[in-house]
C-alpha positions in Angstrom: 134.9 133.7 177.9 137.3 131.3 179.7 139.8 129.1 177.9 137.8 125.9 178.8 134.6 127.4 177.4 136.3 128.4 174.1 137.8 124.9 173.7 134.3 123.4 174.4 132.7 125.6 171.9 135.2 124.8 169.2 134.8 121.0 169.8 131.0 121.3 169.7 131.1 123.2 166.4 133.4 120.6 164.8 131.2 117.7 165.9 128.1 119.5 164.7 129.7 120.2 161.3 130.9 116.6 160.9 127.4 115.2 161.7 125.9 117.5 159.1 128.4 116.4 156.5 127.8 112.7 157.3 124.0 113.2 156.9 124.3 115.0 153.7 126.7 112.4 152.2 124.3 109.6 153.1 121.3 111.2 151.4 123.1 111.8 148.2 124.4 108.2 147.7 123.8 106.8 144.2 123.3 103.1 143.5 125.8 101.6 141.1 124.4 100.0 138.0 126.4 97.3 136.1 126.6 97.0 132.3 124.9 93.6 132.4 121.7 94.8 134.1 119.7 94.5 130.9 120.4 90.8 130.9 118.9 90.1 134.3 115.8 88.0 134.1 113.6 86.3 136.7 113.7 82.5 137.3 110.2 82.3 135.9 111.3 84.0 132.6 114.5 81.9 132.3 112.7 78.6 132.9 109.9 79.4 130.4 112.4 80.6 127.8 114.4 77.4 127.9 111.2 75.3 127.7 109.8 76.9 124.5 112.9 78.2 122.7 115.1 75.1 122.6 114.4 72.4 120.0 111.2 71.9 118.1 107.7 70.6 118.8 107.9 67.8 116.3 110.9 65.7 115.3 114.1 64.8 117.3 116.0 67.9 116.6 118.9 69.0 118.9 117.7 71.3 121.6 119.5 74.5 120.7 118.5 78.1 119.8 117.3 78.7 116.3 116.5 82.2 115.1 116.5 84.6 112.1 119.5 86.9 111.3 117.8 88.7 108.5 114.5 90.6 107.9 111.4 88.5 107.5 109.3 88.9 104.3 105.9 87.3 104.3 103.8 86.4 101.2 100.1 85.7 101.7 98.6 82.8 99.7 95.2 81.1 99.6 92.0 82.6 100.6 92.3 84.8 103.8 89.3 86.8 104.9 89.4 90.5 106.0 89.8 89.6 109.7 92.6 87.2 108.9 94.5 90.1 107.1 93.8 92.5 110.0 95.1 90.0 112.5 98.2 89.3 110.4 99.0 93.0 110.2 98.5 93.4 113.9 100.8 90.5 114.8 103.4 91.9 112.5 103.1 95.4 114.2 103.4 93.8 117.6 106.6 91.8 116.6 108.2 94.9 115.1 107.4 96.9 118.3 109.3 94.3 120.3 112.3 93.5 118.0 112.0 95.9 115.1 115.5 97.3 115.9 116.9 93.7 115.4 114.9 92.4 112.4 112.0 93.8 110.5 108.8 91.8 109.5 106.8 92.9 106.4 104.4 91.7 103.8 105.7 91.3 100.2 104.5 90.0 96.9 107.8 88.5 95.8 111.1 87.4 97.2 109.5 86.1 100.4 111.1 83.9 103.0 107.9 83.0 104.8 104.8 81.7 102.9 101.5 81.9 104.9 98.8 80.0 103.2 95.1 80.1 104.1 93.9 76.8 102.8 91.6 73.9 103.7 93.1 71.0 105.8 93.2 68.9 102.6 96.0 71.2 101.4 98.1 71.2 104.5 100.6 68.9 102.7 102.3 72.1 101.4 103.5 72.7 105.0 104.3 69.0 105.6 101.9 69.4 108.5 101.5 66.8 111.2 97.9 65.4 111.4 95.4 67.0 113.8 96.6 70.6 113.4 94.4 73.5 112.2 97.5 75.8 112.2 101.0 74.6 111.4 104.4 76.1 110.7 107.5 74.4 109.1 110.9 76.1 109.1 114.2 75.4 107.5 117.6 76.5 108.9 121.3 76.4 108.2 123.8 76.3 111.1 120.7 77.0 113.3 119.9 80.2 111.4 116.3 80.1 110.1 116.1 81.2 106.4 112.6 79.9 105.3 109.2 79.0 106.7 105.9 77.8 105.5 102.7 78.5 107.6 99.3 76.9 107.0 96.1 78.3 108.5 92.9 76.2 108.1 89.9 77.8 106.4 87.3 75.3 107.5 83.9 76.8 108.3 83.8 75.0 111.5 86.5 77.3 113.0 85.5 80.5 114.8 87.3 83.6 113.6 88.8 84.0 117.1 90.4 80.5 116.6 91.8 81.4 113.2 93.2 84.7 114.6 94.8 82.9 117.5 96.5 80.5 115.2 97.8 83.3 112.9 99.5 84.8 116.0 100.8 81.5 117.3 102.2 80.1 114.2 103.9 83.3 113.0 105.3 83.9 116.5 106.7 80.3 116.7 108.3 80.8 113.3 110.6 83.3 114.9 112.3 80.4 116.6 110.1 79.9 119.7 109.1 76.5 118.4 107.7 74.6 121.4 104.5 74.7 123.4 104.0 74.7 127.2 101.2 74.0 129.7 102.5 76.6 132.2 100.6 79.8 131.3 97.1 79.7 129.9 97.2 83.3 128.8 100.4 82.7 126.8 100.4 82.3 123.0 102.6 79.2 123.6 100.0 77.4 125.7 99.7 73.8 124.5 96.0 73.5 125.1 93.3 74.8 122.9 92.7 78.5 123.5 91.7 81.7 121.7 94.3 84.0 123.0 94.3 87.2 120.9 97.3 89.1 122.2 100.7 88.6 123.7 101.0 88.3 127.5 103.8 90.1 129.3 105.8 87.0 129.4 105.3 86.3 125.7 106.8 89.7 124.9 109.7 88.9 127.1 110.3 85.6 125.4 110.5 87.3 121.9 112.8 90.0 123.4 115.1 87.5 124.9 115.4 85.3 121.8 116.5 88.3 119.7 118.9 89.8 122.3 122.5 89.9 120.9 123.8 87.5 123.6 121.5 84.7 122.6 123.2 83.2 119.5 122.0 80.5 117.2 123.2 77.0 118.3 123.7 77.7 122.0 122.2 75.1 124.3 120.4 75.1 127.6 123.4 75.4 130.0 124.9 78.4 128.0 121.5 80.1 127.7 120.9 79.8 131.4 124.4 81.1 132.2 123.9 84.1 129.8 120.5 85.1 131.2 121.7 84.9 134.8 124.6 87.3 134.4 
């Protein structure tokens, strides 16, 4: 083999080896994940959260985050039927599935911090209810940390069970701190119109999850919430 052929062969082998190495490196590249990836939410989710989680439905309260920082203990009062109790237990199970690692929700006989009362409309004064509601919640907070709520569910015979079950889910969920309604999503438990929604939509579950994420602190307002969720 001549000297030129030897040099050519060596150069060819070097180029071939380099190409193979480059190809192998490209196929094994791994995307880098940042530590804040869990706090990335869509515009749709952020806009909905700031609509329903800041302030309250009634009154002129400051529009900031309010939430629990302790376990929720529910006492049942009044005259619930079997379906009411089944629904309440299901809602509690759903909430614990979403945020049970942050706070736990349970039913108790004493030392409650939420009273849920199944009573006629004539007794809704125990919840300081605004007129025209068949389901109502009223919460107390200190430094924007919720520590006590009263929930009333109407027992009028004119109500369908599906309507009562919907109100149980809606009022208990809003007592978590998601206190406002919206007209955006008809399948949402926070929908302002009259519905009979019996389960959480995907965006409902996301709202509960966001509220009880560690970065969303009691007392923060819209601009800070928006900044946190867009990191």
